[in-house]
C-alpha positions as CSV (number, residue, x, y, z in Angstrom):
1,X,1.4,-41.2,-9.3
2,X,0.4,-40.2,-12.9
3,X,-3.0,-42.0,-12.4
4,X,-5.8,-41.3,-14.8
5,X,-8.9,-40.4,-12.7
6,X,-10.5,-38.0,-15.2
7,X,-14.2,-37.8,-14.6
8,X,-14.1,-40.1,-11.6
9,X,-16.4,-39.6,-8.6
10,X,-14.1,-39.3,-5.6
11,X,-16.6,-37.5,-3.3
12,X,-15.2,-37.4,0.2
13,X,-12.2,-39.6,-0.7
14,X,-9.3,-39.7,1.7
15,X,-6.2,-38.8,-0.3
16,X,-4.2,-37.3,2.6
17,X,-0.5,-37.4,2.1
18,X,-1.0,-39.2,-1.2
19,X,1.5,-39.0,-4.1
20,X,-0.7,-37.6,-6.9
21,X,2.2,-36.1,-9.0
22,X,1.1,-35.8,-12.6
23,X,-2.4,-37.4,-12.0
24,X,-5.3,-36.5,-14.3
25,X,-8.3,-35.4,-12.4
26,X,-10.0,-33.4,-15.2
27,X,-13.7,-33.0,-14.5
28,X,-13.4,-35.3,-11.5
29,X,-15.7,-34.9,-8.5
30,X,-13.7,-34.4,-5.4
31,X,-16.3,-32.5,-3.3
32,X,-15.4,-32.8,0.4
33,X,-12.3,-34.9,-0.4
34,X,-9.3,-34.9,2.0
35,X,-6.1,-34.0,0.3
36,X,-4.1,-32.7,3.3
37,X,-0.3,-32.6,2.5
38,X,-0.8,-34.5,-0.8
39,X,1.8,-34.0,-3.5
40,X,-0.2,-33.0,-6.6
41,X,2.6,-31.3,-8.5
42,X,1.9,-31.2,-12.2
43,X,-1.6,-32.8,-11.6
44,X,-4.5,-31.7,-13.8
45,X,-7.7,-30.7,-12.0
46,X,-9.1,-28.6,-14.8
47,X,-12.9,-28.4,-14.5
48,X,-12.9,-30.5,-11.3
49,X,-15.4,-30.2,-8.5
50,X,-13.4,-29.5,-5.4
51,X,-16.1,-27.8,-3.4
52,X,-15.4,-28.0,0.3
53,X,-12.2,-30.1,-0.2
54,X,-9.7,-30.0,2.6
55,X,-6.4,-29.3,0.8
56,X,-4.3,-27.8,3.6
57,X,-0.5,-27.8,2.9
58,X,-1.1,-29.5,-0.5
59,X,1.7,-29.2,-3.1
60,X,0.2,-28.0,-6.4
61,X,3.4,-26.7,-8.1
62,X,2.8,-26.4,-11.9
63,X,-0.7,-28.0,-11.4
64,X,-3.6,-27.1,-13.7
65,X,-6.9,-26.1,-12.0
66,X,-8.4,-24.1,-14.8
67,X,-12.2,-23.8,-14.4
68,X,-12.2,-25.8,-11.2
69,X,-14.8,-25.1,-8.5
70,X,-13.0,-24.6,-5.2
71,X,-15.9,-23.0,-3.4
72,X,-15.4,-23.3,0.4
73,X,-12.2,-25.3,-0.1
74,X,-9.5,-25.2,2.5
75,X,-6.1,-24.5,0.9
76,X,-4.4,-23.0,3.9
77,X,-0.6,-23.1,3.4
78,X,-1.0,-24.7,0.0
79,X,2.0,-24.4,-2.3
80,X,0.8,-23.4,-5.8
81,X,3.9,-22.0,-7.5
82,X,3.4,-21.6,-11.2
83,X,0.0,-23.2,-11.0
84,X,-2.8,-22.3,-13.4
85,X,-6.3,-21.5,-12.0
86,X,-7.6,-19.5,-14.9
87,X,-11.4,-19.1,-14.6
88,X,-11.6,-21.1,-11.4
89,X,-14.1,-20.3,-8.7
90,X,-12.7,-19.9,-5.2
91,X,-15.6,-18.2,-3.4
92,X,-15.4,-18.4,0.4
93,X,-12.2,-20.5,0.1
94,X,-9.4,-20.3,2.7
95,X,-6.0,-19.6,1.2
96,X,-4.4,-18.2,4.3
97,X,-0.6,-18.5,4.1
98,X,-0.8,-20.0,0.6
99,X,2.1,-19.5,-1.8
100,X,1.0,-18.6,-5.3
101,X,4.2,-17.4,-6.8
102,X,3.7,-16.6,-10.5
103,X,0.4,-18.4,-10.5
104,X,-2.1,-17.8,-13.3
105,X,-5.3,-16.5,-11.6
106,X,-6.8,-14.7,-14.6
107,X,-10.5,-14.3,-14.5
108,X,-11.0,-16.2,-11.2
109,X,-13.9,-15.5,-9.0
110,X,-12.9,-15.4,-5.4
111,X,-15.5,-13.5,-3.4
112,X,-15.3,-13.5,0.4
113,X,-12.1,-15.5,0.2
114,X,-9.4,-15.5,2.8
115,X,-5.9,-14.7,1.4
116,X,-4.4,-13.4,4.7
117,X,-0.6,-13.4,4.4
118,X,-0.7,-15.2,1.1
119,X,2.4,-14.9,-1.1
120,X,1.3,-13.9,-4.6
121,X,4.4,-12.4,-6.0
122,X,4.3,-12.2,-9.7
123,X,0.8,-13.7,-9.9
124,X,-1.5,-12.8,-12.8
125,X,-4.9,-11.7,-11.4
126,X,-6.0,-9.8,-14.5
127,X,-9.8,-9.7,-14.7
128,X,-10.2,-11.4,-11.3
129,X,-13.3,-10.8,-9.2
130,X,-12.1,-10.5,-5.6
131,X,-14.9,-8.6,-3.9
132,X,-15.1,-8.7,-0.1
133,X,-11.9,-10.8,0.1
134,X,-9.3,-10.5,2.8
135,X,-5.8,-9.8,1.6
136,X,-4.4,-8.7,5.0
137,X,-0.6,-8.6,4.9
138,X,-0.7,-10.5,1.5
139,X,2.3,-10.0,-0.8
140,X,1.1,-8.9,-4.3
141,X,4.5,-7.5,-5.4
142,X,5.0,-7.6,-9.1
143,X,1.5,-9.1,-9.6
144,X,-0.6,-8.2,-12.6
145,X,-3.9,-6.8,-11.3
146,X,-5.1,-5.4,-14.6
147,X,-8.9,-4.9,-14.5
148,X,-9.2,-6.9,-11.2
149,X,-12.1,-6.0,-8.9
150,X,-11.1,-5.6,-5.3
151,X,-14.3,-3.8,-4.3
152,X,-14.8,-3.8,-0.5
153,X,-11.7,-6.0,-0.1
154,X,-9.3,-5.8,2.9
155,X,-5.8,-4.9,1.7
156,X,-4.6,-3.6,5.1
157,X,-0.8,-4.1,5.3
158,X,-0.7,-5.8,1.9
159,X,2.3,-5.3,-0.3
160,X,1.6,-3.9,-3.8
161,X,5.1,-3.0,-4.8
162,X,5.4,-2.8,-8.6
163,X,2.0,-4.4,-9.1
164,X,0.3,-3.4,-12.3
165,X,-2.9,-1.7,-11.2
166,X,-4.1,-0.5,-14.6
167,X,-7.9,-0.5,-14.5
168,X,-8.1,-2.1,-11.1
169,X,-11.2,-1.4,-9.1
170,X,-10.7,-0.7,-5.4
171,X,-14.1,0.8,-4.6
172,X,-14.7,0.8,-0.8
173,X,-11.5,-1.3,-0.2
174,X,-9.5,-1.0,2.9
175,X,-6.1,0.0,1.5
176,X,-2.6,-0.9,2.8
177,X,-2.3,2.5,4.5
178,X,-5.5,2.0,6.5
179,X,-7.6,4.3,4.3
180,X,-10.8,3.4,2.5
181,X,-10.7,3.8,-1.2
182,X,-13.5,6.0,-2.6
């Protein structure tokens, strides 16, 4: 709890169910680490290498993951309310059933990412690159999608109620109503 592990090499570390509340992991290497059901509320993972980390059901409320690399990370059922992931890389990550209520996802790159049934109400995805990602039945109500790129994404049954879609790119995307956007 509150540990300073900034810059540490924790490759493959087993931190399952650990209390990491408020810990500092800035620029730490956690590639392949196990963080299943860990409590990392208010932790700082800015610039961290979390490639391939198993983070299922992790609690990341109010956590900072700005600029983190989460390529191929498993964040299924993660709770990330009010978390900040600005400029993070989430390519081919699994965020199925994740809760990202009011999360800051500005300028993220999340290509071929699974966000099936994710709850992203009020999230800020402005400038995000989300090409080829799966948002089946995801809730994007009240989200800011300004300038986001959803090219060839799956949005079937997704909820876009009151989402700001100014300048959003949906080229070739499968839309909520089962039509393909031109």
